[in-house]
Phi, psi and omega in degrees: 000126179288153181303326183297344183269006175250113187225162176245137175241110175280146184070033185296340182271353184285183185298306178285319182305316180299317179294321179294316178300315180301314182292321178296316179298321180292342179257022175066026171279153167258131191238130166264108180254135181260144176228166179278330184213110181295340182269000180262109182298335178295338179264334190251324191299316182291335177283317181294339180276351182291148178295129181092351184295323185301322184257337188231017177236131175232130182262140179232138176267123179228159170239119184304332182272358179247098184306316184299329181290338182277331187305314182298322183293327183263356182297124175084354183273156178268330182226150176233130171254111183261101180251336186299122177198143179292151177228064184235160183264348181288125186305312186292326181282347189260307190293311184298309179299322182295314185278305182292323179299315178298317180299318180297317180296317180293321177299314180295321179296317179296315181296329182275357179073030180297139184283320181211139177244132174251118181258131175272111174258228184190161169295345177291352171263003178247323179224145012282136180217073188297343181268359177295140182307131186296336183260010182244130177294135180292137180219197184294345178277350183271135178237144175301141180281109184299315182294321177300317180295317180297316182294330185253009177063034180267080190286328181293306176301324179298315181296317180295320182291311181294322179294317180292318179298319179295323179296316179296321179297314180298313182300319181293314183292331187249008178062037181268130178284107186228139172231159185232141172247132181244083183286154172277214179283111190271125182222171180129198184302141181257119175269315180290162180281354180247155183271133179270170187298320184287326176287333175295330180298312180288326177297315180296323178297316179294337178269003174099009180293134183258010178299144184248357175051046188309316184261012188233351187246138177219359181143157180261163178205143180286138183301327178291327176291324178294316178298315180296322178302319179299317182290321179298316181285339175284315186280332181267103184294345177283345180289127180222156174075210183266155180223102175299132187230083176222149177298324174194153170283119182220171178265154177298331176299322176297316182297313181298320180295321179291321176298315180298321180292317183282332186232067184296342181287347178259152182273066182283126183292149174277118181253161176302153181295316181257093180271342178246089187308126175083355181283118180280133178283151178203135181279322186250040183298329182268049186300324182298319178285325177299319179294337176276357175108006181279122175256108188289136174292130184290161184306318181305314182289324177302313181296311182301313182291327177296314182293318177302317181291319177299323179291314184293334179270359176086011179277336180232141175268000000 
């Protein structure tokens, strides 16, 4: 086994993390996956059930704010995929773990001599960005407006933006080889026993919710594509910088209309066409990942597989 095939995935029990661990195992990687509580079956059981887990998966309990707890998980690995991040709306619970936690993981990775770190950021570090030119499609050069987020109490985009900016600063100052993936609203099959925020979005829509997620939506993406994107930017040493990861830049209104079209049996509300004011649509927005060979699963399939998974898990009748 080459050294490059031994990696650590922080947040391994989460929605994206579980898919990434599964895909890595299927590609003969040995994985150190981190969880918050080794005694909680909701975090461990679905990982231990993955094919290849018995021989090539090792679970580690870490606290993002405790540097020493991270050291053992990254010891001896060649690559680190940093996915662990809070997804809560309370300001105090969000900012510190997101920023300090990322810094702790990068410090531990640097000390362990890790060859490459892949950090999972979000489109929430790209939008809301009201000062971006109105006639230019948003891309990896676009950053969320920090002051706008502070003024409007948008703590999640603020946390993602500050954490990513701090990560780039650390990588630059310490000569750490780092790349970033910025996924949109991630949907598709659910591996963990709990529902994540983005799958809750489609569930709420099917239940008649009229929220439009004005400052939070930039397009949907299949969870398997997000996992694959992480591996592509890890394995391709030519990959640098940020990587927008969406099937297309679209409006939430487009998504809701497609759900209504595919699932007429549900009472999906009619939303305005433009739910994200000023957001320009684009089919090939994730060009950097497309150039690395990623063929994105289309919105129709994302919706179908999401609904099938919600039904099989008992969230939808």
